[in-house]
VOBA-1610 file (N, C-alpha, C; in pm, whole numbers, padded with zeros to 5 digits, always signed):
BEGIN
Met-01568-08891-02536Met-01610-08705-02549Met-01791-08635-02495Cys-01747-08554-02382Cys-01881-08483-02386Cys-01922-08369-02377Phe-02033-08278-02398Phe-02079-08180-02487Phe-02230-08151-02366Ile-02263-08014-02410Ile-02392-07983-02303Ile-02465-07953-02468Asp-02599-08028-02462Asp-02667-08054-02589Asp-02756-07848-02522Leu-02826-07859-02633Leu-02948-07777-02680Leu-03014-07740-02523Lys-03062-07846-02477Lys-03133-07857-02354Lys-03079-07836-02236Gly-02916-07824-02243Gly-02817-07769-02130Gly-02810-07915-02065Lys-02859-08004-02114Lys-02801-08154-02047Lys-02651-08199-02080Arg-02576-08221-02018Arg-02448-08261-02047Arg-02467-08440-02150Arg-02379-08448-02204Arg-02372-08565-02307Arg-02263-08615-02318Ser-02251-08731-02396Ser-02107-08810-02400Ser-02135-08893-02519Val-01993-08879-02605Val-02051-08959-02758Val-01951-09020-02788Asp-01897-09155-02831Asp-01833-09220-02862Asp-01656-09195-02967Asn-01578-09084-02930Asn-01476-09031-02968Asn-01449-09076-03161Arg-01514-09242-03160Arg-01477-09277-03273Arg-01594-09224-03351Leu-01691-09133-03377Leu-01785-09149-03429Leu-01781-08943-03439Val-01687-08869-03409Val-01656-08780-03374Val-01571-08710-03540Val-01668-08598-03564Val-01531-08606-03730Val-01504-08462-03693Lys-01570-08392-03627Lys-01527-08233-03608Lys-01567-08201-03491Thr-01437-08104-03391Thr-01519-08079-03264Thr-01516-07882-03308Val-01667-07843-03284Val-01675-07710-03285Val-01702-07615-03126Glu-01592-07586-03106Glu-01615-07483-02993Glu-01761-07337-03043Phe-01814-07364-02965Phe-01932-07245-02955Phe-01879-07128-02913Val-01954-07000-02943Val-01881-06874-02843Val-01973-06848-02729Asp-01879-06852-02615Asp-01946-06780-02472Asp-02034-06622-02504Phe-02149-06582-02521Phe-02223-06461-02512Phe-02172-06403-02405Ser-02166-06441-02279Ser-02139-06433-02163Ser-02037-06312-02130Ser-01929-06406-02195Ser-01828-06292-02182Ser-01793-06160-02274Ile-01865-06199-02373Ile-01812-06069-02436Ile-01913-05956-02385Thr-01904-05895-02318Thr-01951-05779-02237Thr-01946-05655-02333Glu-01856-05631-02410Glu-01869-05505-02461Glu-01807-05515-02642Ile-01925-05439-02716Ile-01883-05445-02892Ile-01917-05316-02959Leu-01787-05240-02927Leu-01816-05043-02897Leu-01737-05085-03085Ser-01676-05195-03185Ser-01610-05087-03265Ser-01610-05210-03346Glu-01558-05195-03484Glu-01544-05291-03577Glu-01428-05458-03566Asn-01333-05338-03459Asn-01253-05468-03412Asn-01331-05585-03334Ala-01387-05504-03214Ala-01434-05580-03119Ala-01548-05665-03229Leu-01611-05649-03292Leu-01727-05726-03362Leu-01640-05853-03454Ser-01526-05848-03531Ser-01455-05928-03560Ser-01448-06086-03553Pro-01403-06101-03403Pro-01430-06246-03344Pro-01550-06299-03339Leu-01655-06155-03387Leu-01797-06242-03370Leu-01827-06312-03555Ala-01782-06222-03632Ala-01787-06257-03783Ala-01709-06360-03774Glu-01617-06382-03743Glu-01533-06513-03814Glu-01576-06615-03697Glu-01657-06573-03627Glu-01672-06741-03547Glu-01817-06751-03625Arg-01903-06669-03663Arg-02022-06672-03743Arg-01956-06768-03861Asp-01905-06684-03959Asp-01857-06755-04070Asp-01770-06888-04064Leu-01740-06932-03958Leu-01655-07093-03956Leu-01785-07154-03886Leu-01886-07145-03819Leu-02005-07227-03836Leu-02076-07259-03917Ala-02093-07087-04006Ala-02185-07118-04150Ala-02102-07272-04217Asp-01993-07262-04196Asp-01892-07329-04283Asp-01905-07480-04219Val-01942-07490-04127Val-01984-07644-04076Val-02095-07675-04084Ala-02181-07585-04117Ala-02302-07627-04137Ala-02349-07675-04240Ala-02271-07600-04358Ala-02267-07616-04492Ala-02197-07758-04512His-02107-07808-04432His-02021-07923-04484His-02086-08050-04416Tyr-02104-07986-04257Tyr-02222-08124-04216Tyr-02337-08093-04143Pro-02449-08154-04244Pro-02541-08085-04278Pro-02617-08141-04145Gln-02575-08247-04081Gln-02625-08258-03924Gln-02648-08205-03818Ser-02515-08117-03837Ser-02482-08041-03720Ser-02533-07885-03694Arg-02648-07900-03837Arg-02753-07788-03812Arg-02817-07744-03669Thr-02901-07899-03637Thr-02945-07881-03522Thr-02914-07798-03381Tyr-02733-07816-03391Tyr-02679-07713-03283Tyr-02628-07631-03327Ile-02588-07551-03455Ile-02523-07484-03517Ile-02640-07308-03471Glu-02720-07423-03548Glu-02806-07254-03609Glu-02872-07197-03528Pro-02892-07244-03363Pro-02923-07126-03254Pro-02820-07030-03233Tyr-02673-07051-03223Tyr-02560-06977-03248Tyr-02531-06875-03358Leu-02560-06926-03483Leu-02550-06866-03607Leu-02674-06760-03616Lys-02811-06821-03540Lys-02881-06707-03536Lys-02849-06596-03424Arg-02806-06622-03308Arg-02736-06497-03209Arg-02627-06434-03279Leu-02552-06509-03324Leu-02462-06426-03428Leu-02536-06300-03505Asp-02605-06382-03576Asp-02628-06251-03687Asp-02735-06168-03632Ala-02815-06191-03542Ala-02831-06073-03451Ala-02783-05969-03411Asp-02674-06072-03341Asp-02561-05915-03238Asp-02494-05866-03380Leu-02446-05957-03495Leu-02421-05845-03603Leu-02476-05763-03680Ser-02614-05754-03682Ser-02747-05688-03753Ser-02741-05551-03622Arg-02715-05599-03508Arg-02760-05502-03379Arg-02678-05426-03424Phe-02522-05423-03433Phe-02406-05371-03450Phe-02422-05249-03595Arg-02453-05325-03665Arg-02456-05277-03863Arg-02624-05127-03795Ala-02687-05196-03707Ala-02791-05052-03738Ala-02763-04968-03648Gly-02667-04989-03569Gly-02585-04878-03498Gly-02614-04886-03375Ala-02655-05035-03269Ala-02652-05043-03127Ala-02515-05102-03109Arg-02445-05082-02916Arg-02371-05100-02933Arg-02363-05205-02776Lys-02259-05292-02711Lys-02276-05319-02604Lys-02173-05318-02544Leu-02235-05253-02475Leu-02189-05195-02324Leu-02209-05261-02196Lys-02092-05347-02092Lys-02091-05384-01975Lys-02211-05520-01981Gly-02233-05551-02098Gly-02268-05663-02121Gly-02412-05671-02159Arg-02503-05533-02174Arg-02602-05454-02248Arg-02587-05406-02371Trp-02739-05452-02463Trp-02719-05383-02591Trp-02761-05272-02521Phe-02735-05178-02655Phe-02814-05018-02645Phe-02834-04973-02838Ser-02977-04956-02759Ser-02994-04900-02950Ser-02889-04792-02976Ala-02930-04722-03144Ala-02835-04649-03131Ala-02843-04506-03066Glu-03017-04483-03070Glu-03071-04390-03008Glu-03050-04368-02897Glu-03006-04513-02778Glu-02976-04492-02675Glu-02838-04489-02629Tyr-02722-04505-02694Tyr-02589-04525-02677Tyr-02559-04326-02737Lys-02615-04268-02847Lys-02592-04155-02859Lys-02623-04038-02751Ala-02723-04162-02681Ala-02762-04012-02520Ala-02675-04095-02410Leu-02627-04184-02421Leu-02551-04227-02336Leu-02370-04173-02327Leu-02355-04160-02506Leu-02202-04105-02514Leu-02254-03949-02439Ala-02352-03899-02523Ala-02387-03727-02480Ala-02369-03742-02360Ser-02415-03820-02218Ser-02458-03802-02084Ser-02320-03828-02050Glu-02242-03926-02124Glu-02073-03941-02031Glu-02016-03804-02057Ala-02067-03782-02211Ala-01937-03653-02246Ala-01996-03560-02152Ala-02137-03501-02142Ala-02182-03404-02034Ala-02075-03409-01907Ala-02108-03561-01864Ala-02031-03549-01681Ala-01885-03538-01729Arg-01790-03587-01832Arg-01634-03552-01839Arg-01650-03412-01828Ala-01761-03322-01878Ala-01724-03177-01918Ala-01743-03112-01754Ala-01894-03138-01707Ala-01901-03108-01563Ala-01750-03135-01508Gly-01687-03283-01517Gly-01598-03322-01418Gly-01453-03171-01498Val-01429-03162-01587Val-01351-03127-01628Val-01385-02922-01556Arg-01534-02913-01574Arg-01569-02792-01498Arg-01544-02740-01326Arg-01586-02888-01299Arg-01522-02869-01143Arg-01401-02930-01153Leu-01316-02967-01185Leu-01177-02940-01187Leu-01116-02777-01198Glu-01172-02725-01312Glu-01101-02618-01322Glu-01146-02485-01210Asp-01292-02540-01141Asp-01369-02453-01089Asp-01271-02447-00925Glu-01204-02601-00945Glu-01120-02615-00787Glu-00998-02548-00816Arg-00967-02525-00931Arg-00829-02492-00978Arg-00823-02343-00899Gln-00956-02284-01010Gln-00989-02136-00999Gln-00971-02114-00883Ala-01074-02149-00761Ala-01117-02135-00627Ala-00977-02162-00558Ala-00883-02237-00623Ala-00741-02276-00499Ala-00687-02156-00552Glu-00679-02107-00670Glu-00591-01997-00665Glu-00624-01879-00629Gln-00714-01861-00629Gln-00781-01754-00578Gln-00760-01752-00420Lys-00795-01868-00358Lys-00790-01884-00197Lys-00673-01802-00204Ala-00553-01920-00284Ala-00366-01835-00262Ala-00355-01691-00277Ala-00447-01625-00405Ala-00408-01524-00412Ala-00483-01444-00270Glu-00576-01460-00218Glu-00640-01413-00114Glu-00560-01439+00016Glu-00498-01554+00002Glu-00421-01540+00103Glu-00246-01459+00091Arg-00233-01479-00031Arg-00131-01321-00035Arg-00154-01259-00016Ala-00252-01189-00077Ala-00285-01032-00032Ala-00301-01013+00098Ile-00398-01118+00233Ile-00390-01107+00301Ile-00244-01071+00386Ala-00139-01188+00331Ala-00007-01180+00354Ala+00043-01039+00397Ala+00043-01001+00210Ala+00097-00869+00192Ala+00038-00769+00242Arg-00086-00740+00303Arg-00153-00675+00400Arg-00085-00657+00554His-00083-00788+00567His-00024-00817+00709His+00086-00760+00745Thr+00187-00769+00611Thr+00332-00748+00610Thr+00380-00567+00573Gln+00218-00494+00497Gln+00215-00380+00495Gln+00178-00300+00630Asp+00084-00372+00698Asp+00023-00334+00796Asp+00125-00322+00889Glu+00252-00430+00902Glu+00329-00422+01013Glu+00420-00316+01006Ala+00488-00287+00843Ala+00594-00206+00810Ala+00563-00028+00861Ala+00371-00023+00808Ala+00309+00109+00843Ala+00338+00093+00986Glu+00259-00015+01040Glu+00276+00016+01221Glu+00393+00064+01266Ala+00528-00020+01224Ala+00681+00038+01272Ala+00705+00161+01218Lys+00690+00209+01046Lys+00749+00334+01068Lys+00625+00383+01174Arg+00505+00367+01181Arg+00447+00495+01282Arg+00532+00480+01410Lys+00548+00383+01466Lys+00633+00387+01572Lys+00742+00487+01560Gln+00793+00415+01474Gln+00957+00491+01456Gln+00946+00671+01454Asp+00812+00727+01386Asp+00806+00814+01370Asp+00754+00877+01485Leu+00697+00843+01543Leu+00656+00874+01671Leu+00728+00908+01769Gln+00813+00807+01785Gln+00950+00815+01882Gln+01047+00919+01816Gly+01057+00950+01671Gly+01124+01052+01655Gly+01062+01193+01672Ala+00976+01193+01655Ala+00846+01337+01716Ala+00882+01335+01876Val+00900+01229+01949Val+00863+01252+02112Val+01006+01235+02126Asp+01144+01227+02031Asp+01293+01253+02068Asp+01269+01465+02038Leu+01240+01480+01920Leu+01232+01614+01873Leu+01183+01695+01969Arg+01082+01644+02011Arg+01000+01737+02113Arg+01091+01752+02262Arg+01121+01620+02293Arg+01205+01639+02418Arg+01305+01699+02389Ser+01422+01707+02315Ser+01549+01756+02310Ser+01547+01906+02267Thr+01388+01945+02170Thr+01406+02103+02229Thr+01348+02146+02291Asp+01226+02073+02392Asp+01251+02141+02544Asp+01333+02170+02620Asp+01463+02041+02626Asp+01552+02056+02720Asp+01667+02129+02651Arg+01667+02143+02507Arg+01766+02270+02445Arg+01698+02384+02521Val+01596+02443+02515Val+01537+02592+02575Val+01505+02598+02727Asp+01528+02504+02760Asp+01524+02500+02926Asp+01695+02541+02953Ser+01777+02441+02914Ser+01920+02442+02982Ser+01963+02587+02951Ala+01922+02656+02809Ala+01935+02802+02795Ala+01893+02861+02895Gly+01799+02812+02935Gly+01730+02919+03069Gly+01692+03059+02980Ala+01603+02997+02863Ala+01519+03099+02790Ala+01403+03131+02863Thr+01361+03166+02951Thr+01216+03213+03016Thr+01230+03325+03041His+01069+03379+02988His+01021+03522+02956His+00935+03599+03106Thr+00979+03660+03187Thr+00903+03690+03300Thr+00774+03778+03263Gly+00762+03851+03134Gly+00644+03918+03130Gly+00537+03854+03146Gly+00475+03743+03111Gly+00359+03693+03167Gly+00378+03577+03283Arg+00297+03570+03277Arg+00192+03436+03413Arg+00220+03304+03322Ser+00301+03226+03318Ser+00272+03033+03295Ser+00197+02982+03400His+00072+02932+03328His+00029+02840+03453His+00014+02722+03413Leu+00031+02635+03509Leu+00009+02456+03520Leu-00116+02431+03463Val-00129+02344+03363Val-00213+02288+03297Val-00183+02109+03341Asn-00342+02069+03370Asn-00353+01935+03456Asn-00376+01804+03346Thr-00443+01848+03232Thr-00513+01731+03149Thr-00481+01825+03006Val-00530+01659+02933Val-00559+01759+02822Val-00617+01810+02727Pro-00758+01845+02766Pro-00854+01916+02721Pro-00809+02063+02754Glu-00757+02085+02926Glu-00776+02248+02947Glu-00602+02233+02884Tyr-00538+02216+02824Tyr-00403+02236+02781Tyr-00471+02276+02611Lys-00558+02180+02558Lys-00615+02231+02447Lys-00688+02357+02414Ala-00762+02353+02524Ala-00847+02495+02554Ala-00787+02587+02563Arg-00661+02615+02641Arg-00580+02731+02715Arg-00497+02734+02554Val-00423+02696+02501Val-00397+02719+02338Val-00482+02736+02237Gln-00601+02695+02234Gln-00703+02777+02101Gln-00760+02912+02170Leu-00739+02914+02312Leu-00814+03095+02349Leu-00685+03165+02340Leu-00602+03151+02312Leu-00504+03250+02238Leu-00481+03236+02130Trp-00474+03126+02048Trp-00455+03124+01910Trp-00532+03242+01857Ala-00649+03206+01899Ala-00780+03287+01847Ala-00735+03391+01851Glu-00721+03455+02002Glu-00679+03561+02008Glu-00576+03673+01955Val-00465+03583+01918Val-00318+03676+01838Val-00349+03652+01693Ser-00438+03521+01665Ser-00520+03567+01509Ser-00532+03669+01471Arg-00632+03742+01586Arg-00733+03883+01542Arg-00654+03944+01527Asp-00496+03986+01590Asp-00471+04060+01577Asp-00403+04131+01472Pro-00355+04276+01468Pro-00292+04330+01304Pro-00154+04224+01276Ala-00085+04270+01393Ala+00054+04232+01339Ala+00053+04061+01323Ala-00038+03944+01314Ala-00040+03846+01281Ala-00098+03779+01137Thr-00121+03935+01090Thr-00142+03913+00934Thr-00059+04045+00839Gln+00054+04006+00785Gln+00119+04107+00734Gln+00229+04051+00613Thr+00214+04083+00504Thr+00328+04118+00397Thr+00376+04189+00380Leu+00492+04170+00411Leu+00612+04247+00468Leu+00694+04272+00283Thr+00764+04421+00296Thr+00819+04440+00199Thr+00985+04515+00223Ser+00929+04611+00367Ser+01079+04638+00427Ser+01023+04646+00613Trp+01170+04629+00659Trp+01171+04607+00808Trp+01103+04735+00850Arg+01101+04836+00798Arg+00996+04989+00852Arg+00874+04919+00873Glu+00763+04814+00819Glu+00675+04773+00799Glu+00606+04689+00875Val+00725+04643+00978Val+00700+04508+01013Val+00645+04569+01142Lys+00527+04492+01224Lys+00385+04513+01308Lys+00426+04458+01441Glu+00446+04491+01561Glu+00488+04363+01701Glu+00350+04370+01765Phe+00305+04217+01798Phe+00225+04195+01885Phe+00247+04336+02033Pro+00112+04343+02058Pro+00085+04417+02190Pro+00179+04371+02288Val+00249+04382+02417Val+00301+04335+02486Val+00264+04229+02562Arg+00136+04289+02621Arg+00028+04115+02666Arg+00085+04072+02602Leu+00058+04013+02483Leu+00007+03911+02377Leu+00112+03855+02393Ser+00203+03901+02362Ser+00396+03880+02314Ser+00415+03780+02444Asp+00399+03884+02609Asp+00434+03822+02707Asp+00332+03643+02731Asn+00231+03637+02702Asn+00121+03534+02716Asn+00164+03467+02600Ile+00247+03467+02480Ile+00256+03374+02430Ile+00416+03285+02434His+00483+03400+02524His+00567+03297+02596His+00560+03249+02714Ala+00474+03273+02821Ala+00386+03244+02896Ala+00368+03068+02873Leu+00273+03115+02732Leu+00230+02949+02667Leu+00310+02866+02709Ala+00402+02880+02584Ala+00512+02840+02555Ala+00605+02716+02671Glu+00611+02836+02826Glu+00656+02789+02904Glu+00566+02645+02959Thr+00433+02740+02959Thr+00357+02636+03011Thr+00341+02477+02954Ala+00333+02531+02824Ala+00375+02377+02719Ala+00460+02282+02763Arg+00594+02357+02805Arg+00707+02273+02791Arg+00678+02137+02951Ser+00631+02246+02966Ser+00604+02183+03164Ser+00492+02092+03130Phe+00407+02120+03098Phe+00279+02034+03044Phe+00307+01867+03007Arg+00413+01868+02886Arg+00468+01810+02802Arg+00516+01688+02922Arg+00617+01744+02999Arg+00715+01675+03100Arg+00602+01605+03196Ala+00488+01646+03242Ala+00437+01638+03338Ala+00357+01495+03262Ile+00259+01506+03155Ile+00167+01401+03109Ile+00270+01315+03032Gly+00385+01322+03002Gly+00479+01242+02945Gly+00423+01280+02781Tyr+00570+01251+02725Tyr+00626+01329+02613Tyr+00516+01259+02492Glu+00495+01105+02502Glu+00392+01036+02402Glu+00293+01058+02387Val+00255+01098+02504Val+00092+01148+02506Val+00126+01271+02467Ala+00172+01343+02472Ala+00189+01520+02447Ala+00184+01485+02321Val+00269+01442+02227Val+00279+01370+02115Val+00155+01344+02019Thr+00108+01240+02105Thr+00019+01128+02008Thr-00142+01221+02035Gln-00173+01269+02157Gln-00281+01362+02166Gln-00290+01493+02145Cys-00179+01562+02157Cys-00191+01709+02165Cys-00057+01808+02087Glu-00038+01712+01931Glu+00048+01796+01853Glu-00014+01887+01790Thr-00107+01880+01745Thr-00166+02003+01648Thr-00144+02115+01775Glu-00202+02104+01923Glu-00191+02235+02014Glu-00023+02285+02000Asn+00025+02194+02023Asn+00196+02162+02045Asn+00296+02289+01884Thr+00209+02202+01794Thr+00220+02330+01673Thr+00186+02468+01692Lys+00066+02493+01726Lys+00031+02604+01721Lys+00054+02699+01816Val+00159+02613+01903Val+00234+02705+02030Val+00392+02747+01943Asp+00428+02643+01889Asp+00571+02670+01777Asp+00515+02787+01716Val+00391+02802+01656Val+00391+02878+01531Val+00423+03015+01619Leu+00327+03040+01735Leu+00286+03112+01772Leu+00398+03194+01824Leu+00471+03156+01886Leu+00634+03122+01972Leu+00721+03191+01862Ala+00745+03125+01716Ala+00818+03143+01604Ala+00771+03254+01572Thr+00660+03338+01522Thr+00581+03423+01482Thr+00650+03559+01595Asp+00618+03572+01701Asp+00665+03656+01753Asp+00777+03682+01767Thr+00922+03585+01794Thr+01054+03604+01791Thr+01091+03629+01656Ala+01061+03607+01590Ala+01128+03613+01444Ala+01044+03778+01380Ile+00914+03858+01471Ile+00877+03972+01431Ile+01016+04082+01512Gln+00995+04001+01596Gln+01067+04124+01731Gln+01219+04124+01686Ala+01295+03986+01631Ala+01429+04006+01584Ala+01416+04079+01452Leu+01323+04068+01314Leu+01352+04136+01235Leu+01310+04280+01254Lys+01259+04309+01387Lys+01235+04494+01417Lys+01368+04554+01467Lys+01407+04432+01528Lys+01563+04524+01566Lys+01670+04478+01470Gly+01630+04440+01343Gly+01745+04431+01255Gly+01828+04309+01249Asp+01772+04208+01336Asp+01879+04069+01320Asp+01788+03982+01225Ala+01846+03992+01075Ala+01774+03881+00994Ala+01743+03762+01000Ala+01921+03700+01019Ala+01962+03604+01080Ala+01855+03568+01180Ala+01837+03563+01299Ala+01800+03520+01423Ala+01638+03545+01373Ala+01571+03615+01278Ala+01423+03642+01207Ala+01413+03490+01131Ile+01514+03454+00999Ile+01525+03322+00947Ile+01521+03196+01039Gln+01616+03213+01137Gln+01600+03081+01199Gln+01482+03062+01315Ala+01411+03191+01325Ala+01294+03129+01420Ala+01219+03116+01302Ala+01139+03195+01176Ala+01083+03151+01110Ala+01110+02967+01004Asn+01219+02946+01030Asn+01270+02815+00963Asn+01230+02713+01067Gly+01205+02764+01176Gly+01179+02644+01272Gly+01040+02614+01269Ile+00937+02666+01185Ile+00833+02636+01130Ile+00812+02597+00978Gly+00742+02472+00923Gly+00815+02439+00814Gly+00722+02601+00753Ser+00823+02585+00575Ser+00766+02694+00488Ser+00644+02670+00463Ser+00574+02783+00437Ser+00451+02803+00433Ser+00402+02924+00321Ser+00461+02911+00179Ser+00477+03026+00116Ser+00332+03040+00025Ser+00289+02917+00059Ser+00129+02897-00007Ser-00004+02933+00095Ala+00044+02966+00191Ala-00065+02968+00303Ala-00143+03046+00295Asp-00288+03022+00325Asp-00394+03128+00310Asp-00425+03240+00366Pro-00379+03342+00401Pro-00380+03397+00530Pro-00503+03442+00589Arg-00589+03435+00486Arg-00743+03414+00524Arg-00736+03299+00686Arg-00671+03229+00640Arg-00706+03053+00731Arg-00569+03035+00785Asp-00494+03069+00759Asp-00357+03050+00827Asp-00273+03212+00852Pro-00305+03316+00915Pro-00221+03434+00886Pro-00089+03404+00971Leu-00074+03323+01078Leu+00021+03346+01111Leu+00159+03258+01086Arg+00082+03207+00997Arg+00179+03092+00920Arg+00236+03196+00746Ser+00156+03261+00732Ser+00154+03323+00617Ser+00224+03483+00656Thr+00213+03477+00754Thr+00341+03623+00789Thr+00511+03534+00808Leu+00533+03450+00886Leu+00580+03332+00911Leu+00682+03365+00736Ser+00599+03330+00666Ser+00691+03314+00509Ser+00707+03454+00470Ser+00641+03544+00509Ser+00665+03682+00449Ser+00771+03703+00539Ile+00806+03703+00645Ile+00942+03732+00694Ile+01037+03663+00683Arg+01014+03533+00640Arg+01135+03440+00605Arg+01181+03520+00479Glu+01121+03535+00375Glu+01149+03598+00242Glu+01198+03719+00248Leu+01148+03819+00327Leu+01214+03932+00370Leu+01350+03921+00375Ser+01316+03869+00537Ser+01468+03843+00618Ser+01560+03824+00510Ser+01577+03701+00461Ser+01670+03645+00363Ser+01688+03769+00240Arg+01591+03842+00172Arg+01698+03908+00072Arg+01735+04037+00150Leu+01684+04076+00279Leu+01756+04192+00324Leu+01933+04149+00372Glu+01933+04015+00398Glu+02067+03966+00511Glu+02132+03954+00328Ala+02115+03940+00242Ala+02126+03915+00126Ala+02204+04061+00048Glu+02129+04109+00082Glu+02165+04250+00046Glu+02270+04347+00105Val+02241+04340+00231Val+02350+04342+00367Val+02426+04323+00384Gly+02499+04179+00324Gly+02573+04054+00274Gly+02683+04117+00155Lys+02635+04170+00106Lys+02685+04205-00065Lys+02771+04373-00009His+02695+04479+00107His+02771+04629+00123His+02841+04579+00185Leu+02801+04472+00316Leu+02953+04444+00429Leu+03047+04392+00299Asp+03041+04288+00229Asp+03164+04251+00160Asp+03218+04336+00080Asn+03161+04435+00032Asn+03231+04588-00038Asn+03303+04664+00039Ala+03210+04669+00154Ala+03321+04757+00251Ala+03441+04673+00314Thr+03402+04565+00345Thr+03570+04490+00370Thr+03639+04441+00247Arg+03644+04438+00155Arg+03724+04487-00004Arg+03797+04649+00029Leu+03674+04744+00038Leu+03751+04857+00033Leu+03841+04927+00151Ala+03768+04867+00247Ala+03902+04865+00389Ala+04009+04828+00377Ala+04046+04725+00294Ala+04171+04625+00269Ala+04237+04665+00174Glu+04117+04802+00062Glu+04228+04830-00024Glu+04312+04975+00044Gly+04274+05040+00190Gly+04294+05131+00181Gly+04176+05228+00159His+04056+05233+00170His+03954+05360+00130His+03863+05343+00249Pro+03899+05343+00393Pro+03829+05288+00482Pro+03681+05414+00480Ser+03702+05546+00451Ser+03564+05622+00479Ser+03444+05552+00363Asp+03515+05516+00253Asp+03401+05445+00131Asp+03372+05291+00203Ala+03465+05255+00275Ala+03415+05120+00334Ala+03300+05179+00443Val+03323+05279+00484Val+03186+05294+00587Val+03082+05348+00550Lys+03090+05438+00433Lys+02995+05477+00319Lys+02903+05308+00299Glu+02972+05194+00263Glu+02877+05104+00258Glu+02836+05034+00372Cys+02916+05028+00460Cys+02802+05048+00614Cys+02702+05073+00621Asn+02725+05225+00590Asn+02616+05310+00614Asn+02492+05310+00541Ile+02540+05241+00373Ile+02405+05161+00354Ile+02357+05053+00335Ala+02430+04966+00409Ala+02364+04847+00466Ala+02291+04867+00569Tyr+02302+04943+00716Tyr+02249+05002+00790Tyr+02101+05040+00722Gln+02121+05132+00667Gln+02018+05176+00587Gln+01899+05084+00582Val+01928+04994+00522Val+01885+04882+00427Val+01834+04770+00548Leu+01893+04755+00655Leu+01871+04648+00757Leu+01968+04733+00885Pro+01849+04827+01020Pro+01963+04864+01128Pro+01952+04734+01242Asp+02112+04668+01196Asp+02165+04620+01229Asp+02297+04629+01334Pro+02263+04613+01497Pro+02347+04663+01555Pro+02493+04619+01509Lys+02519+04474+01458Lys+02650+04436+01448Lys+02713+04517+01295Ile+02639+04615+01223Ile+02654+04658+01145Ile+02761+04804+01166Gln+02699+04820+01277Gln+02772+04952+01355Gln+02851+04873+01462Lys+02859+04847+01476Lys+03012+04739+01516Lys+03112+04735+01419Arg+03046+04709+01319Arg+03189+04742+01196Arg+03229+04831+01153Ile+03116+04911+01145Ile+03199+05091+01113Ile+03287+05133+01249Lys+03297+05093+01350Lys+03378+05119+01426Lys+03562+05055+01424Glu+03505+04938+01363Glu+03638+04858+01341Glu+03673+04890+01233Ile+03613+04952+01175Ile+03721+04985+00992Ile+03785+05139+01032Gln+03662+05198+01113Gln+03791+05346+01187Gln+03858+05344+01274Lys+03862+05230+01362Lys+03979+05173+01420Lys+04107+05111+01347Asp+04086+05070+01285Asp+04187+04982+01192Asp+04218+05146+01142Ser+04183+05200+01076Ser+04178+05295+00953Ser+04325+05427+01049Leu+04306+05437+01196Leu+04356+05517+01256Leu+04501+05445+01353Gly+04501+05301+01281Gly+04637+05198+01300Gly+04617+05212+01506Leu+04476+05192+01569Leu+04482+05206+01684Leu+04433+05008+01687
//
């Protein structure tokens, strides 16, 4: 039988002389002792060697170094030391090591959490960017759609006016070639008209209506013709995108003059139609926007007068149908006092003609 002695030399002995074989623990193979479970094999080994030494005193020379090593390791563990990766750490060193590892794990958890949050934030930002991009695309599509709608409306309105041959010969229309020139011309006439007393009217009767001077009225219609020619020359998209404020001012000027003249002639329907061509401005400040305020007043008065005239004409129709032509004519005359619409005189003649059986 062969074995290694305490000095590391290889020895051999006659098997007949061997009474018991003891395998000593290989301390280099035990790299971690962190718990009682890991310590149990060493304790069992120590008890086994101590029992052999007690029964075979001659073996103490070989066994006692191992016992001392085992006792030392057992004592270290019970004093709080721990063995890790083949190295013993004192209780303080092991506690510090655990704290360091815990801190490292916590730092790792925080890093992972930070990375997760950063990834979520990046994803949220990318979603927000995508949403803004979608909104921008939708807004751009809406802008183009609105622009095209405004262009089509301008073109169709100009076409309708031109096809109707609604030219005003009293004033002179001037060809303008550039956007600044067009804006300057519109602003000049706008300021002049806004200063006229007819531009600021709060009406309760058609008799109160003040008309613009003939020169201003002619210039308004001439500017409207100039505006149509300018839009066709420069292109409707340019006219709408760069000059819509001026286009609207021309609309307001023309609508105001047309509505005033229509109401003065007793044509409430035409006055309402002209006023309705411009957005309702019942809350317009007469000091800042006198023309829109006047249009609103004309619209309200014309609507009230039209309703009152309609009531009397309905009575006239009923009375005429019941065989009371004179009473019917009286209702028509009352309506004419409310608003001198030429159509009322025509209605009187029709009633009188019918009463005579003609």
